[in-house]
C-alpha positions in Angstrom: -98.8 87.6 24.2 -96.0 86.9 21.9 -95.4 88.3 18.4 -94.2 86.3 15.3 -93.1 88.0 12.0 -95.3 86.7 9.1 -92.5 86.8 6.3 -89.9 84.8 4.6 -87.7 87.5 3.8 -84.3 87.3 5.6 -83.6 91.2 5.8 -87.2 91.7 7.2 -86.7 89.1 9.7 -83.3 90.5 11.1 -84.7 93.9 11.4 -87.8 92.8 13.3 -85.8 90.4 15.5 -82.9 93.0 16.3 -85.5 96.1 16.7 -88.7 94.7 17.8 -87.8 91.4 19.7 -90.1 89.1 17.7 -90.5 85.8 19.2 -90.5 83.7 16.0 -91.5 83.6 12.6 -94.3 82.2 10.2 -93.9 81.5 6.7 -96.4 80.1 3.9 -95.9 79.2 0.2 -97.1 82.9 -0.9 -94.1 84.4 1.5 -91.7 82.0 -0.1 -92.6 83.2 -3.5 -92.3 87.1 -2.4 -89.0 86.4 -1.2 -87.9 85.9 -4.7 -85.5 82.8 -3.6 -86.1 79.0 -4.3 -88.0 77.1 -1.5 -84.7 75.2 -0.4 -82.9 78.4 -0.3 -85.3 80.2 2.0 -85.3 77.1 4.1 -81.5 77.0 4.6 -81.5 80.8 5.3 -84.1 80.4 7.9 -82.2 77.5 9.6 -78.8 79.6 9.4 -80.8 82.3 11.3 -82.2 80.4 13.9 -79.0 78.2 14.4 -78.0 80.1 17.8 -81.5 80.7 18.9 -83.1 77.5 20.3 -86.1 79.1 21.4 -87.1 80.6 18.1 -89.7 78.8 16.4 -90.0 79.1 12.6 -92.9 77.7 10.9 -92.4 76.1 7.3 -95.4 74.7 5.2 -95.3 71.7 3.5 -96.0 71.5 -0.1 -99.8 72.3 -0.3 -100.3 70.0 -3.3 -99.5 67.0 -0.8 -102.9 65.1 -0.5 -102.1 62.1 1.8 -100.8 62.1 5.6 -97.9 59.8 4.4 -96.6 62.5 1.9 -96.9 65.5 4.4 -95.2 63.2 7.2 -92.2 62.5 4.7 -91.8 66.0 3.8 -92.1 67.2 7.6 -89.5 64.8 8.4 -87.1 66.1 5.9 -87.7 69.7 7.1 -87.4 69.0 10.5 -84.0 67.1 9.8 -82.6 70.6 8.5 -83.5 72.6 11.7 -85.0 71.7 15.0 -86.2 75.1 15.2 -88.8 74.6 12.2 -92.4 74.1 13.1 -94.2 72.2 10.5 -97.2 73.9 9.1 -100.2 71.4 8.2 -103.1 72.1 6.8 -106.6 71.7 8.5 -107.7 69.0 6.3 -108.6 65.3 7.3 -105.2 64.0 6.0 -103.4 67.0 7.4 -104.7 66.1 11.0 -103.7 62.8 10.8 -100.3 63.9 9.7 -100.2 66.3 12.5 -101.1 63.5 14.9 -98.3 61.3 13.7 -95.7 64.1 13.6 -96.4 65.3 17.4 -96.2 61.8 18.6 -92.8 61.6 16.8 -91.6 64.7 18.5 -91.9 67.2 15.6 -93.9 70.3 16.4 -96.7 71.2 14.2 -98.8 74.3 13.2 -102.1 73.7 12.1 -102.9 76.4 9.7 -105.9 77.8 7.5 -108.4 77.3 10.3 -111.6 79.2 9.7 -113.9 77.8 12.5 -113.8 76.9 16.0 -114.9 73.3 15.1 -112.0 73.1 12.9 -109.8 74.1 15.9 -111.0 71.3 18.1 -108.9 68.8 16.3 -105.5 70.2 16.6 -106.0 70.5 20.3 -107.3 67.0 20.6 -104.0 65.6 18.6 -101.7 67.9 20.9 -100.5 70.0 18.0 -98.2 72.7 19.2 -100.0 75.6 17.4 -103.3 76.3 15.6 -103.4 79.3 13.1 -107.2 80.6 12.8 -107.1 83.2 9.8 -108.9 86.7 10.9 -108.7 88.8 8.0 -109.9 86.4 5.6 -113.0 86.0 7.4 -113.5 89.8 7.9 -113.3 90.4 4.3 -116.2 87.6 3.7 -118.4 89.3 6.3 -117.5 87.0 9.1 -116.2 88.2 12.4 -112.7 86.4 12.6 -112.1 87.5 16.3 -115.3 85.8 17.2 -113.8 82.7 15.9 -110.6 83.3 17.9 -112.6 84.1 21.1 -114.5 80.9 20.8 -111.5 78.9 20.4 -109.7 80.6 23.2 -112.7 79.9 25.5 -112.9 76.3 24.4 -109.0 75.5 25.1 -109.1 77.3 28.4 -112.4 75.2 29.3 -110.6 72.0 28.7 -107.1 72.9 29.6 -105.8 72.4 26.0 -102.0 73.2 25.6 -102.2 74.0 21.7 -101.1 77.7 21.5 -103.5 80.0 19.3 -101.4 81.8 16.7 -103.9 84.5 15.6 -103.0 84.9 11.8 -104.0 86.8 8.5 -103.5 89.9 10.7 -103.9 93.4 8.6 -104.3 96.1 11.0 -103.4 97.2 14.5 -106.8 97.0 15.5 -106.9 93.0 14.8 -103.8 93.0 16.7 -105.6 94.5 19.9 -108.6 92.1 19.3 -106.2 89.4 19.4 -104.6 90.4 22.7 -108.2 91.0 24.1 -109.4 87.7 23.1 -106.4 86.0 25.3 -104.7 84.3 22.1 -101.1 83.2 22.7 -99.6 84.8 19.9 -100.2 87.3 16.8 -98.3 86.8 13.5 -98.3 89.9 11.3 -96.0 91.4 8.5 -93.5 93.8 8.9 -95.6 96.7 7.6 -98.3 96.0 10.1 -96.2 96.0 13.1 -94.7 99.3 12.1 -98.2 100.8 11.3 -99.0 99.9 14.7 -96.5 102.0 16.4 -97.9 105.2 14.9 -100.8 107.4 15.5 -101.4 110.9 13.7 -101.8 112.4 17.1 -98.4 111.5 18.4 -97.0 113.4 15.2 -99.1 116.5 15.9 -98.2 116.4 19.8 -94.7 116.1 19.2 -94.6 118.9 16.7 -96.3 121.0 19.4 -93.8 120.0 22.1 -91.0 120.7 19.7 -92.3 124.2 18.9 -92.6 124.9 22.9 -89.2 123.6 23.5 -87.7 126.0 20.7 -89.7 129.0 22.5 -88.5 128.3 25.8 -85.4 129.6 27.4 -82.9 126.8 28.6 -81.0 128.8 31.0 -82.2 131.6 33.6 -80.8 135.0 32.6 
C-alpha cells in the first residue's frame, strides 16, 4: 500500500517526504484555504516541489463551482500544463465523470473524488480514471460503515480487473489506516497528525521507560 499526504502546506509535505517517504500528495479546496496562500501560489509551490520527482503524483482539484464537463476539462488542462505531476481531482458528478473520461483520453490523469458508495465507484473504473477516492470518515460519522464501501469497491475492481487505483480518503485514525490496508486498497491518504499518531502507543512509552530504568540499574562492565 502507498501513503499519500493529505495537505497543501509545503512545510508538512517536505517533512513527510523527507522523514516518512510519502508516495504522493492529495489536496482539496479546504486544504488550500488552510495553507493561508492564494490558490495559484500553492499550485506553483507544489509544481516546484515535484519538479525533480517524476513519480510523485499530486492531486489538485478543479474549482468546485464548475458545473459543466467543458469547464472542468478546460481548468484541468490549464493545471496539467503547469506540472505533469498533477493529477486532476474531479467530483463524482455526472458532469465530472464525463470530464474524467475525456481527460483520461487526453492522457491527463484524474482522481474522481467525493465518492461515498460502490455504485459511484463503478463509473470512474469504467472510464479508466487513474484514481478513485472513497471518503471513509465522513461515512462513519453518519452511521455508515465507510470501510465496507472500500471493501466492496476493492472486490468489484478485482473481479473485473479494473486498473483504477483506490485512494482511501478522509482518514482520521490509525484504525482506519489499518482497515484500509486490510481491505486491499492501493493507497491511503491522511493528514500529517494522523500519520504521527499512528507511530505511537502508550505502552511503547511505558515499555521504554521500564527498559531505561533497567538499563540505568545494570552494570555496564564486569568488576
